[in-house]
C-alpha positions, 0 to 999 in steps of 0.5 A, a space after each residue: 760809404 760813411 766816409 764818403 758822406 763825411 767827406 761831402 759834409 759841410 766844412 767847419 767854418 771859421 771867422 775872418 779874424 782867426 782865418 786870416 790872422 792865423 794864415 798871415 802869422 804862418 806866412 810871416 814866420 815862414 817868409 821871415 825865417 827863409 829871409 833871415 836864414 839866407 841873410 845869415 848864411 850870406 853874412 857868415 860866408 862874407 864875414 869869414 872871407 873878410 876875416 881870413 883875408 885880415 888873418 892872412 895880412 897878420 900872417 904876412 906881417 909875422 912872416 916879414 918879422 921872422 929872420 933867417 940865419 943859416 936856414 934857421 928861423 929866428 923869432 924877434 923878441 917883441 913878436 908876442 907884444 905885436 901879436 897881442 896888439 893885433 888880437 885886440 883888433 879881432 873878435 877872438 876867442 880862446 881858440 885864436 892862436 898864431 904858430 910859426 913852424 919850420 919845414 919839419 913842422 916843428 913849433 918855433 913860436 906860438 901865441 898863446 904858448 903851446 907844446 908840440 903835442 898841442 900843435 898836432 891836436 890842432 892841425 891835421 896829420 898833413 899839417 895842411 888844415 885845421 883838424 876840426 872843421 869848426 875852425 878856420 885858418 890861413 898859412 903864410 910861407 916864410 921864404 928865402 929866395 925860392 926856398 920855403 923855410 917854414 910857415 905861419 899859421 893864424 887860426 880862429 873859430 868860425 863862430 868868432 869870425 862871424 857872430 856870437 850868441 849875443 848876435 844870434 839872440 839879437 837877430 832872433 829878437 828882431 825877427 820875432 818883433 817883425 813877425 809880431 808887428 806884422 801879425 798885429 797889423 793884420 789882426 787890426 785890419 781883419 778885426 776892422 773888416 770883420 766887424 761890419 761884415 758880422 753886423 751885416 750877417 746878423 742883420 741878414 739873419 734878422 731879415 731871414 727871420 722876418 724882421 725887416 726893421 734892422 739898423 746898421 750903425 756902421 761908420 767906415 772910411 773904406 769905400 767898398 764896405 760903405 757901398 756894401 752897407 748902403 746897398 744892404 740898407 737899401 735892400 732891407 728897405 726894399 724888402 720891407 716895402 715889398 713885404 708890406 705890398 705883398 701883404 696889402 696886395 694879398 689882402 686886396 686880391 682876396 677882397 677883389 675876388 671875394 666881392 664878386 663871389 659874395 655878390 654872385 652867391 647872394 644874387 643866385 640865392 635870391 633867385 633860387 628862394 623866389 625872393 624876387 619876381 621872375 623879371 627881377 630874377 632875370 636881372 639878378 642873373 644878368 648881374 651875376 653873369 657880369 660879376 662872373 665875367 669880371 672875376 674871370 678877367 681878374 683871374 686871367 690877369 693874375 694867371 697872365 702875369 704869373 706866366 710872364 714873370 715865370 718866362 713861360 709866355 712865348 713872344 714871337 719876333 716877326 716883321 709886322 706893318 705897325 700902321 695896319 696892325 694898329 688900325 685893325 686893333 682900333 677897329 676891333 676894339 670900337 666894335 667891342 665897345 660900340 655901346 659907349 661910342 668911343 672916338 679914336 683917331 689914328 695919326 701916322 706918316 705915309 708909307 708902311 712902318 715895319 717893326 719886329 715883334 709879336 702882333 698878339 702881344 702888341 694888341 694886348 698892350 694897346 687894348 689895355 691902354 684903351 681900356 684904362 683910358 675908357 675907365 678914366 673917362 668921367 661918366 656921361 662923357 664920350 671917350 676920346 683917344 688920339 693914337 700917333 705913330 712916330 719914327 725915330 732912327 731905329 725905333 717906332 713909337 706909338 703914343 696913346 693919348 686919352 682925355 680922362 681924369 689923368 693920374 695923380 702926381 703921387 701915383 705916377 711913379 708907381 703905376 707900373 708896380 704889380 697890384 698897385 692901383 690909385 685911390 681914384 681907380 679903386 673907387 671907380 672899378 675893380 681889378 688887381 692892378 696888373 694890367 700895366 705891369 703885364 703890358 710893360 713885361 710884354 713890351 720888354 720881351 719884344 726889346 721895347 719899352 712902355 712908359 708914361 709920357 705925361 699925365 694931367 687932369 685933362 688926360 694921360 699919354 702912354 708911349 710904346 717903343 718898339 724896334 724898327 725893322 730894317 731891310 737887309 742890304 742884299 734884299 731889294 724892294 721887289 723882294 719884300 712883302 708885307 707880313 699878315 696882320 694877326 688880330 
């Protein structure tokens, strides 16, 4: 059991520098060794073949100089001089020798001088090959007509036919130089690549510890490393902003929830302690009720947003007549705010406009836009809205135009961020700043999009895009039927 646990434990990590340089060094050693061994073998074999052919030419020249008299071999007196001159053309060692033997394998001539016993020592028992396999030799027959009267032996060591120790040391020196050059190259590359990675890893460790003020002073020409460092810088900046927003949002949420609780507590205590008259007590209780309803809405917004972010909110995909749905939403919303007498005008093309979406979620988005427009309307002014339905290719658009105070240019790029509320909105009403964020999530979940089309001091226009339902080709108009509107 302990062995299994040890095997499953984390492997010991190594740096990129040591990991790649060590493995590349081993690969270089193995690869160059195989290449050099194959090259040396081929050079040795080729060199031996060429040297033996040259030795065979020397043997033919000696055989031509040997004369025959009464079936006996006679060596010319200048043969020693000729063989000595030819030796200078060969890479010979002390084992190089030339022997002329008759048919009885008796020594007629040798260079250097040797005895018959030394001939037996150099050649095999049948006189057909060298006795030691470290040496190579060729034989040339001395003929008179069709009769062989003797043979010429030219022998050399195989080492002298190829290369000596000096050559081997030179080859090993070149091999070692190539391996060191390759290793040094990969070392420099690995060191150059590992340095920015180490800095990024150190910066990530700082971020994990809660320090988001990291600096990466890395200048490199590699595009991938530059993109990595740039993306990491942007990520660190974004994380720092998110952390700041999280702190501010938590403080804002705590403040917004604490305010109605404190207000409700003070009002209820005043009624309980009979600090106010019965008529004022009733008014205090009404105020406490409104504060509790406001707190309930804030908690509901927070729960809805968390559920949507976690993906636990079900969004249905069904065919819906958008014109009927929007008309019903406007009707119900105007009843809820009848005391404020808002004016809403709906502009839509003739005929049904079918979309694929969730009627309840579409209602939530439009009601939230209407509520925001109502809150943006200055006090004492009647809230007015223009809602227009448009069709463009495969999409349906709902434009919600209000005539409130609008959104400042500095706030327009941030209104869909969670917990964000502009300064004007903070002063006018309380809330968590999740309405537009939640509405955009609902739109995205229906393959749509919610965006701010325009905003001026005279009002704002939001656009909700939804996918358009298309009639299947195999279904006729008589087979279609309008889906019910769920309000």
